[in-house]
N, C-alpha and C positions, 0 to 999 in steps of 0.2 A: 504494500500500500504506500503510495507516494506521500511526501510530507505535506503537500498542499491539501490533499484530501483529508489527512489526519487533522490538519489545522482547522478545516471547515467543520469536521465532525465535533471536535472539541469546543469550537465556538458555539455550535448549535446546542451543545450540552450546557454551556454557560447561560445561554438564553433560556433554556428549560429551567435551570436553577433560579434565574432572576425572576421568572414569571411566578414563582411560588409566593412572592411578596406583592403580587399585582394589586394595586389599589391601596397599599399600606405604607409606601415609602415617602410620599410627598412631604416636603419639597425636594427630597432627594431622588435620584434616578433609581431604576431597577438594575441591579448588577449581580452577576454570577461569576464565580471564578473556579477554575479547575487546574490542578497541579499534576503534571505527568512526569514520571521518571522511568527510564528504561522501558518505555512503551506501555506503562501501566499507570492508571489514575491512582495517586497516593493521597490526594486531598481535594475536597470540594467545599464550597460555601456560597452563601448569598446574603445580601444586605436585607435584613428583615423589616426594618423601619428606621426613620430618622432618629438619631441619637444612639443607635446601636452600632457595633463595629461594622466595618465595611466587608464586602465579600472576600477580599484578599486575606483579611485577618482570620476569618473563619477557616478558609482553605489552608492557610499556613499552620494554624493550630492543629488541624486534622492531619496534615502531612508530617509535622514534627521535624525530626532530623532529615527525613527523606526529601525535604524541600531543597536541600543543598545540591546545587548542580542541576536542578530540575527546570522544566519549562512551565511557565504559568500562563494560562489563558484567561482573559478577562474581557467582557464585552464593551467596557468603557474605560478610557484612560485612567490609570491609578492617580489618585489625588496627590498633590504635592504641597499642601498647606494645612495649617492647624485650624480645624473648625471645632465641632463637638468631639471629634476624634483626631488622633495624630495622623500624619501623612502615611498613606499606604506605600509610597515609594520607599520610605525609610525602612518599613517593615520588610519589604522585598529585598532591599539591599542587605539588611542585617541577616536575613535568612540565607544569603549567598546563592540566590537562584541564578541560573545561567542565562535564561532567555525569558522574555515576556512577549506574548502575542496579544495585541490589542485589536478589538473590533472597530472602535470608533473613537475619534478625538472628543474630549469633553469640551462643550462650548463655553463652560464657565471660565471667564477670563482669569480667575485665580489658578486655573489648572491648564487650560488649553495649550497643549504642546509642552508645558513645563514639566509635567510628570514624565513624559517620554525622554526629554533632554536630561532630566536628573538621573534616570536609569542608565542612559547611555554613558553619561559622565562617570558612572560607577563601574563601567566595563560590562554592563549587561546588554546582550543582544536584544534588539526590539524590532518587532514586525508589526506594522499597522495596516488596518483596512481589510481584515479577514471577515467575510460576511457583513460588510459595512452597512449595506442597505437594510438588512434585517435588524441590525443593532440600532440603527437610526429609528426604524419604525417602532421598535419596542419602547423606546424612550422619546417618542415624538412630543409628548406633552411636556416632559422635562426640558427638552431642547427649546420648545416654543416659549416656555415660561422664562428660561434663562436669557434668551435672545431679545424677547419683546416685553419682558416685565409684566406679563399678564397670563392668566391661565389659558390653556388650550381648550377651545370650545367645540363641542360636537352637537350638531342639531340632528335629532332623531325623530322621525315621524312615520306613521303608517297610513297608507291611503289606498283607495280603490283604483282600479284600472283607469277610471275617468277622473282621477285626481281629487277625490273627496275624502275628508277625514271623518265625516259624520253625515247623517241624513239631514234633510231640511229642518227636522225637529230637534237636531242636536244629538240624536242617539248615535253612539259610537262603539258599543260593546257587542261583538268585537269585530274590528275591521279585518284583522289578520288571525292566523291560526295559533293554537296553543304552542306549537313549536317555535313560531316567531316570537311569541311573548316570553318563552323560556330563554331565547337568545337575548332578548332585551334585559331580562333579569341578570344574565351573565355580563352584559355590557355595563349595567349599573355597578356591578362588583368591581369593575376596573376603574371607576371614576371616583373622584373625591366629593363631588356634589352633583345634585340633579335639580334643575330649576324649572318651575312652572309659574304661570300667572294665576291671579285670583279666580278667573273664570273657570279654570280647570279644577280648582278646589270646589267651587260651587257646583259644577256640572258633574264631575266624575268621582269626587271624594276618594282620591287615590291613596295608596299606602307609600308608593315610591321606594319600596324596599327591594331586596334581591330575592325575596320569597324563599329563603333558606338555600338558595343556590350557592351562596358563599357566606362565610362568617362576617365578611366585611359589607357594611351598608354605607352608602354615601350620605353625606349631609343633605337633608331635604330643605330646599330653598323655595320660598314663595315670594313673588313680587306683587304687591298690592298697593297702589297709590293711596287709596282712601281707606283701606282696611275694611272694606265692605265684605267681610268673610263670615261664614257660619260660626255659631258658637261651639258647635260640636263637629269634629272632623277627625278622620283617621290620622291625619298629620299632627294633631294636637296631642296624641299619645306619644310621649317622648321618653318613656321608660327605657326602651331598648335602642331607639334611633333618634338623634336630635333633629329638631326643626328650627330653621332660621327664617324669619319673616322680615322682608324689607318693605318699608313704607316711606311716606314723605313726612316731613316735620309737622305739617298741619293736619295729619291724619287723626282719626278717632282716638282720643286719649283713653277713653273707657275701654275700648277694644284692645289697645296696647296693654293696659293693666290686666285685662282678663286673660289674654294670651300668655303674658308673663307668669301669671299665677298658675297656669296650666303647664308650665315648664318650657314654653316656647320663647326663644330669644327674639326680641324685636329690635330692629335697628332702623331709626328714622333718618333719612338722608334729605339734604336740601333739595336735591333733584334725583328722582328715581329713574335711572336709565340702565340698560344692560351694561354700559361701560362703567358706571359708578359701582354697580353690584360686582362686576368682575374685578374691579380694583380692590374692593373690600375683601373678596375671596383670595386674591393674590396676597394681600397683606396678612391673611390668616395662614398662608403657607400652602394653599391648594394649587394643584397643577392641572388637573383634568376636570372639566365641567361639562355635564350633559344637559342640553336644553331639550325638554320634553313638553314644550309649551304649545299654545295655539298659534294661529297664523299671524295675528297682529304683533305679538311679542317676538315671534320668530323673525318677522321682517325687520323689526327694530334691531334685533340681535345681529342679523346679517349686515344691515346698513351701518352699524357702528363698529364693525370689524371684530366682533366677539365670537364669531363662528368661523372655524377653520376647516371643519370636516362635516360632510353631510352623509347621513345613513338613512336611506329610504326603503321601507318595507312596502312592497306592492302586492296587494291581494288581487287575484284574477276575478274581481267582482265589479259590477257596474250598478250604481244606485241613482245616477242622474240628479237633476234638481238644480235650477238656476241659483237658488239661495243656499245650497249645501256648501258648507265651509271647505276651503282649500287649506293646504298645509302652510303656505307662506302668503302673508298679506301684501299690501301694496308697497312696492319698492320704488315707485315713481319712474319706472322705465317706460319709454314711449316707443322705442324701435326694437325689433328683434336683434339688431346688431348690438344692443346694449345688454342683452341677456348675460347673466353670470355663467361662465363656462367652468365646469368641473374638470379637474385634472386627475391623473392616476386613477381612472375609473375602473372599478371591478364590479362584475355582476355574478351573483351566486344564487342557486336555487335552494330553498329550504325544504328538505324532505319531510314527508308525512307518511305514516303507515309503516308496515313491516320493512326491515332492512333489505329483504330479498326483492321486494317490489316497491321501492320508494316512489312516491308521487310528489311532484313539486307543488306544494300548496301555496307558497308565496315566493317572491323574489326579493333579494336584497341588493340594492345599488349603493355603492360607496364611492366617494370621491372627495377631492379637496378643492376649496376655493383658493384661487391664486392670490 
């Protein structure tokens, strides 16, 4: 087996390890590390959450003396600065590893290239760029947060084949199949927060949890300018999952007090916009935010640059209706040439039924806004 193939396989293992902490590391990246000596894995590790040791430290602990002269694989450049934990570069140098294979450069200016240079200056061979695209994709939210100082936004919606998210009466349960909804629960488990508007609370009374798909539930966020919200709602049960409500300064004070007494955090902003909410979530250390809102709020989120990725579940159904709501409201575009074009688009079928004879119940289209 050639060395390049081995490098790719070991980097894929790093990504597998890193994914074990998906949704739990913000504002840090997801990182896995593998240590190989004489063709065998002698140590592995991953970064479990912010404040805990980094992946390289866990892998070095597992390898012990066998790390000396070994090759270390890590999907993101080892840090070279003191934060909550000491620099991983120094731990690798102290362990006297011979070689470090890095998946991608860390965009953090405190690290970017410095970690690699520190290792090289200590006489350690360094290879960069193995499975780089996959490494970037795993940490796309961390990279976006680091470069642009705001969380990475995903707009998710389900619609019929004729582009409707509900009937003319507002009934929307359910547009897509249970398989699609299960996938949405998995998606929530990868995010730090999920945002909806007040109308979604009033109409759907959602839980916005992962429904036991994962032990990690995102912070549930509601945007309501006037706080015209119901007194009782599933989101106000905060014993297991917290809820954060954003309103404006002049909103209903009695409702603010009532929600606070129910365990809901209420933040009153001078101007309630997707941008101001995302800034607040950035300040809280969040990296990935899922928008599951209605069309009006979705349009505002897109227009203000708080959405970077679109995930559209399409059910092969037609309901019609001139007044039936669409997933994205008015963006003020007048010409087809102004349409927002998605990049890196993928289309996948969501199977339903027995594995031997799967039936495509829905389709998922994913893409990125430029």
